[in-house]
C-alpha positions, 0 to 999 in steps of 0.5 A: 436518521441515516446517521442514527441508523449507521451508528446503531448498526455499528454498535449492533455489530460490535455487540454481535461480535462480542456475543459471538466470540471472534478474532479480528485485528490480533496483536499477538503472534505465535512467536509472542505466545512462545515467548510468554506473551512478549511480542517481538518486533523489528521496528528498529531494525533489531529484534526487541520486545514491542513494549520497549519500542517507542513507535506505534506498531500494529503487529499482525500474526499469520492466524490473524490474517486467516481470521480476517480473510486476508489474502492480499497485502491491501486487506490488512487495512481492515485489521489496522486502524489509520491505514488505507490502501487506495488505488490511483487507477490502472493497478497503481496501489498506494497505502497511506497511514494517518493521512500521509499518502499523496496519490502520485503516479509518474516515472520515479514517483512512489508511495509515502509508505515503504513496503519491506518484504523480509527486509527488502524494499519494494518500491513499485506502486504497480506491485504494492498489492501482492498476494501473500505467501507463507507469512509469519507476521506483518508489522505496520509502523506508524509515523515517519521512519526516515532515519531507519528506513529512509526515503518515501516513508513519510507515513510509515513502513509495512514490514512483511516477514515470511517463513524461511527454509528450516533444518528441523525436518521435512514438512508438507502443508497446504490449504484449499479454499472454494467460495462464491463466484467460483473463487478457488485458492490453493497454497502449498509449502514443502520444506526439505532438510537436506542436512543439519546445515542445509534446507530447501523450500518450495511454495506456490499459490493459485488464486482464480475466480469469476467476476461479479460484474456485468457489462451493459454493452454486451450483457456478459459477465466481466472480471474473471481473474487468475493469479499464481506465484512460485517461490524457491528458497535455500538456506545454508549454515556455511559456518557456525557464525555465517548463514546464507539465504537465497530466494527466487520468486516468480508471479503472474497476474491476470486480474482486470478487477481494478480497471473495471469502473462504472460512472461515479455518483456521490452525495456531494457531487452528484452524477458524473456521467460522461459527455453530458449523460448520453442515455444507455452509454453509462451505468451507476449500478454497483454490479455493472459497468459500461465498456466499449468494444475493446476489453480492459485488462491488467496483466503483470509478470515479476521475478525477484531474487533476494540474497541474505547473508548473516554473520556473527562478528563477535562484537556485532551482527552483520546482515547483507541484503542484496536484491534484484526485481524485474516487474512488467505490467501490461494493461488497457483501461477505458477513461471515458467510463462509457460504452462508447469507444471514445478514449481507451489507453494502454499503459504498460510499465517496465520496472527494474530495481537493484538494491544493496543494504548492510546492517550492523547490529550491536549484541543485545544485553548492554546499556548501549544498543545500536544499529548502523547501515549503508543503503544503495537503491537503483530503480529504472522505470519505463512508462509507455502510453498507447491509444487502444481504441482500435484494439489492445494487441501490438499491431492495433495499438497506436503509440502515444507517448511515455516517459522513463527515469533512473532513480538512485539513492545512497544513504548511511545511517546510525541509530542508538539507544542508551540507558542513561540511568536506571529505566531512562533511555535516550534514542538518537539517530540520523540518516544522510541520503542523496537522491538523484534522477538520471536519464530522465526522458519523455516520449513525444506524441506519436514518437515524432522527431519534430524539434520542439521550441522551449520558452527561452527559444532553444530548440530541442530535437528528439532522438527516436521520439525521446526527449532527454531532460538533461539535454533540453532542460538541465536545470530540471535535472539539477533540481531533482538531486537532493541531499537530505538529513533525517534525524530522530530523538526519543526519550523513553521511561520504563516505569516497571518491567511491563510499562513504558512511556515515551516522547519522540521527534522524527523527520521524514521525507518523500524524494523529489520527482522529475515530472516527465509524465506531465508538464515536461511533455506539454508546451512550453516543455518546462518540467515542474520542480517537484521538491521533496515532501517533508514531515516533522512528527511529534508523538507521545505514547504509553505501552503496557504488557503483562501476561494476557493483556497488552495496551498501547496508546499514542497522541501525535502531531505532524507538520507536513509540507510541500505535498506532491499532488497529481492534477489529472487533466486531458489524459495526463497528470501534472505533478506539483507541490501543492499544499501544506498540512497539519495532522494530529490525532489519538490512537489506541489498541489492546489485546486481552486474553480473558481466559485461555479460550477467550480473547478480545482484541481492538483498536481505534484511531482518530485523525484530524488532517487538514490542508492548512494552505492549498493554493490553486487546488483542483476543483472539478466543474461541469462544462454545462455550468460554465459560460457558452464560450468555454463550452463551445471552444474548449469543452466540445472540441475536446470531448470534455465533460469537466474542467479543472478550475484552481481554487485556493483552499484553507483548512480543508479535509485532506484527501482519502483521510477518514477521521475515525477508523477502528476494529473490534473482535474476539476469539473463542475456542472450544475443546471437543474431543481431540480437537478444537472448534474456534469461532472468530471474526473481524469487524472494521469501521471507517468514517466518511472521507473524500477521494478528490485531491482537494479534499472537498469532492467525491465523498465516500460515506462511512461503512463497516465490514465484518468477516467471520470464521468457524474452524475445526482444528484436528489433533496436533493441528495436522488438519483443519476445515473452516467456513468463512465469510467476508463482508457478511454485512454486504456493505457496498462502497467505492474503492477507487474514484478516478477523475479526469476531464472526460468523466468520473469513474468508480470501482466498487468493492465485492459483494458478500463472499463466503466459502469453505477452506481445508488445510493439512500439515505433515 
């Protein structure tokens, strides 16, 4: 009956959405409309019509982002089938596409989906879910992108494009929104045309609101947040063939919502209460948490400088992308999920990134189109660990440990498409990359300088509480240096001007990891050799695009090996190559302009993702279900509620991978006087999935969300006023399940929210 009610509710929502015209998951951007409905994308590092690009792409316009109430990058999941944004706790956010997304949190780690903002790589999982500023469009590329985008793009890539300063004239525009829980959003953009060659822009945003949860320990509301950002840009046409774009952005976030968890209670596992479930110390209520006396928080501070130089060389176009990022995070999170002060950790992170890329693109129009590039990347991260039981200010914290690495990557790539005969195209590309981990170290417990004894009898003496792996275990450093070659080859046939079919093979990889955050710092002090993940991907697809109608469909098969998995035990996470997987599925999407005023949009994805082989998979078992000796001698002395027991798994569902995701919507505009009334919305549905790393535990049932918007646009689009609602079905689901020996925590999505927004443009 439950399944019947769920199915009925989904189809009912689809019917309501179709009858009350709305817009969801839009494939067409303003740029596309300006080009006679031809959608222009940069998935192959050059501007091309989407119908001619042999990659599954979801392209989302700025209007579609507003329609779906998208304010953070993670929100695009509700307009992109097969994409998920999941948190690993403590602010770590990692996207996954079609089941590719290993949840690894450690020094030198990273996600399986590359995030690029205006062409620049953003590697830090603590900065993956950022607020969006002046976005023109977002492209989600599905499938490995190892040739053109390189390391850590086994699942795909997300390309965010924002507006540049313009010499067309001076403009000022802004948006103000006020909603439930005193949520206030303010965004503004000012453009100054200094001359016909030089322009500046200044943009900023502020997001603040009250939390919707209450702490049963104090009875007070928790979760208040305030995030703000500023970006300044300058664009100059230095000559008729050279232009320069320089940007600096700064952002600060004070947002604890992702760290506020109650006790997990799932249909498959049951109540995961800590410490045997001491009455009054925990809650499973969606709107409540149980916290100790030390407040939990998440604060970040980032500065980013980006310099883009473009030059027309006559035979080709050159682009230089230079970037510096400095990101600092300070946070405190309780990992016993109770009102008792058992264990609260401070987990600050310092992250610094340098990158340089050169792109050389052929001129459009000829039978041979090519892209060549050089890429350098350096990321230095420092993870600190504190015990915050006495307080989270610097004088109260007790330093427990930490780790750090410097990760470098060097790459060169070439990708070309040739029309071998009329309407038949061959694309071939290859990338060579060298990844290495340098200066890897871990901090000893409490920064002790007591010598440690390795398995082979060697003695390693820490220096100021740091153990450098190169000094104590040089073999581990050598294992983390890898040369990788990632090719791709594609056959594409263009049946006519509007239709393409293609078949492709691509290879991707996720870089090797030095496990300095886990096994390195636990006896016998030997680092796991965490090899790169690798994926071989095969895809066939078809694309059709005429004025007012766009259709895409694809079938894919992935052979996915050496998955990197975090095993959380006693407050640390050991990283291992734990599984091989097979993934295959079908995906489709459409946009149909029924009339100039009425548009339909939709997309769906079916993904069959299974661990073929997962030896010693982590399965969480209650201490109360184990023998008396284990309970007395292992669980009780260490305050453990659960133990992780290894289990060999075959043909099991992969972690965090729903089999079906889809979105459906429409938009209807009514001309009234000199303005327009637009009714729009976004329906998203996902089937059930499992949060647990073994794919067998901590089930989240399927759910749907619906966003609605009614907007009045004034004459010449100079102003608008809108009423909006997000999650209007008030669906409640777990967005994060955190598992450890001490207890299981759950973070819930927000209840229904609604509000009003006004905007202006002069």
